[in-house]
C-alpha positions in Angstrom: 18.7 9.1 38.2 17.3 7.6 34.8 19.4 5.9 32.2 18.7 5.8 28.7 19.9 3.9 26.9 19.7 4.5 22.6 18.0 1.0 20.7 19.8 0.5 17.3 17.1 -1.1 15.0 17.9 -2.9 11.7 17.4 -0.8 8.8 14.0 -1.1 7.4 14.1 -2.0 3.4 12.8 0.4 1.4 9.4 -0.6 -0.6 8.6 1.1 -4.4 5.0 2.4 -5.1 5.1 -0.6 -7.5 5.7 -3.2 -4.9 3.1 -1.8 -2.8 0.6 -1.5 -6.0 1.3 -5.5 -7.0 0.5 -6.5 -3.3 -2.6 -4.5 -2.4 -3.7 -6.0 -6.3 -3.3 -9.6 -5.1 -4.7 -8.9 -1.1 -8.0 -7.0 -2.6 -8.5 -9.5 -6.0 -12.4 -9.9 -6.0 -12.8 -6.5 -3.6 -13.2 -3.8 -6.1 -14.6 -1.8 -3.7 -11.4 -1.8 -1.5 -9.4 -1.4 -4.5 -11.1 2.0 -5.4 -11.0 3.3 -2.0 -6.9 2.6 -1.9 -6.8 4.2 -4.8 -7.4 7.7 -3.1 -4.0 7.3 -1.3 -1.9 6.6 -4.5 -0.4 9.3 -7.0 -2.7 9.4 -10.3 -0.1 7.4 -12.3 0.1 4.6 -10.2 -3.9 3.7 -9.4 -5.3 0.3 -10.1 -8.0 0.1 -12.7 -11.3 -2.0 -11.9 -13.5 -2.7 -14.2 -16.7 -0.7 -14.9 -20.0 -3.0 -13.4 -23.1 -3.1 -15.7 -25.6 -1.3 -13.5 
């Protein structure tokens, strides 16, 4: 007979959008193309601004 045990995990801390944006800005610094792609997953009001490159 299979015996099942219920695992108890510690609660996962909540993070805010602002905290995520702050970390992503640091991680993707100098990689504007990654920030532009990440912006697709953010609500409009939390988008990370990227400087426009001269062409």
